[in-house]
N, C-alpha and C positions, 0 to 999 in steps of 0.2 A: 256265349252260352255258358251256363254254370254246370260244372261237372260234379257229380256226387258218386259215392260208392268207392270201389277199389281204384288203384292207380292204373289198372289194365284198361286200355282203350275199349276192348271188347266188352268189359264188364260195366263201364261207367254209364251213367244216365246223364244226358245233356238236356238242360232246361233253359230256354231263353229267359233273360231277366224280366221281360214283359209278360211272360206266362204266369198263370196262377195254378199252383198245385195244392189243393186242400190237404190238411192232415187226414190220414186214413186212405188216401189214394195210393194204390200199389202200382209201381212201374218196374218192368223187367229190365234186366241188364242190356245195355247197348241201345236203349230206346232214346230217341230225340224228340223234344217237344218245342215247337217253334213259336213265333211271335203271337202274343195276345190270346193264346189258347187257355182254356180253363178245364182242368181235370178235377172233378168234384169228389168229395169224400165217398169212399165205398166203391169207386170204380177200380177195375183191375186191367192193367195194360201189360201185355206179354213182353217177351224179349225181342230186341231188334226191330221194334216198331218205329214208324215215322209219323208223327202227329204234326200236320201242317199249321199254317197260320189261321187264327180266329176259329178254332175248333172247340166245340163244347162236348165234353164227355160227362154225362150225368151219373148220379149215384146208381150203383148196381150194374152198370154197363161192363161187359167183359170183352176184351179183345185178346185174341190168341197171339202167337208169336209171328213176327214179320208181317204185321198188318200195316198197310200204307193208307193213311187218311189225308187226303188232299185238303186244300184251303176251304174254309167256310162250311165245314160239315157239322151237322147237329146230330149227336147220338144221344137219344133219350132213354130213360130207365126202361128196361125190358129188352134191350138190344144185346145180342150175343154174336160176335164174329169169331169164327174159328181161324186157324192159322192161314197165313198167306192171302188174306182177303184184301182187295183193293177197293177203296171208296173214293170215287171221283169228286172233283171240285163241286161244292155247293149241293151235294146230295143230302137228302133229309129223311130221317126216320120219324114216324109218329108212334104214339103209344096208347092213344085213346081213340075209339071209333067215333064217338059222338061228343066232342068237347064242348063245354059251355063255361064261360068265364065265371058265372055265378053258381055253378054246380060242382062241388068237389068230387073228383073221380079218381083219386090216387089209389083207391083200392080196386080199380077196374083196368089197370094197365094190362095190355096184351103183349106177350113176348114175340119178338122177331128174331129168327136165327138165320145167320148167313154162314153157309157151310164152307169148308176148306177150299181155298183157291178161287172163290167167286169174285167177279168184278162188277162194280156198280158205276155206271157212267155219270158224267157231269149233269147236275140239275135233276137227277132222277128222284122220285119220291117213293118211299116204301111204306105202304099202308100197313099198320101193325097187325100182328096175329098170323104172320105167314112165314114160311121157310123158303129160303133161296138155296137151291141145291149146289152140290159140289161143282166147281169150275163153271157154273152158269155165268152168263154175261148179260147184264141189264143195260140196254142202250141209253144214250144220253137223252134226258128229258122224259124217260118212260115213267109211267105211274103204275106201280105193281100193286094189284088188288087181289092176288091169289098166289098160291104156292107155285114155285118155279122149279122144274125138274133139274136133275144133274145135267150138266153140259148144254142146257138150253140157252138159246139166244132169244131174248124177248125185247120188243120195241113198241113204242106208241103209248097212247092214253085212251083206254086202259091198255096195259102191256099185253101183247099177244105173242105167241110163239112164231118166230120168223126164221128159224133154222137151228142148227146145232154147232157147237164149237169144241175144239180140242182143248186139252189142258194148257196148251201154249197160245190159245186164243184165236186159232185159225178156223174159218168156217169149214164144216165138213160136207163133203159131197158123196152121197151114198150110191153104190152100184145096185144092180138088180137084185143082188143077194142081201142087200142091207148092210154092206160093209163100206167103211171109209178109212182113209189113211191121212194122218196129220202130215202136211208137206214139210214141216220143219223137223219133226222128230222121228217120223216113220211109225209112230204109235197107231195101232189099229183099233177101230171102234165098230160096234154093231148096233144097229137100230132095231128095236123090237117094239112094235106098235107105237106107244106114246113115250118111249124111253130110249136112252142110249147108254151103253156100257162100254168101258174100255176092255178090250180082250187081250192086248199085248202091248 
């Protein structure tokens, strides 16, 4: 790995010699970029991120702090990931609804926003123009074609709601009053119709 920045380990940026970082790509302190990845001009990577092998980060993509991007992930223009997002191996984002090789559509990119703490499973596909809520969890191989609420667990093709998860990723089991407790942290959650909120 090649280290840049200050001599402090916490502040340095580590880039593997096989990775390509274009001029104009911004990388936050403490971030590591691994083998054969490509960070393109105009992308912004936050502090403490981990960019795995063979990852493409296109112009205009924004990653917050402490985002983990596993191997073989494609992040195309229009994608924004907030802090603490996890992107599983080989997951893919799109940015055009109706792509054609012979029809230029660079002025029709649709934004996709992944909110704080959300996780996207291996081989999932996120169709552009949608928001994935805070701490939501997208199952492996799911195809997301609509917005995903906070704390939602969605699976399948097309992805459907199959439960709710805590901020630590545990499936929540609600009582008759619509209350649930995370077994790891004791955090309490309340279900109200089609949404879940953390109450303590």
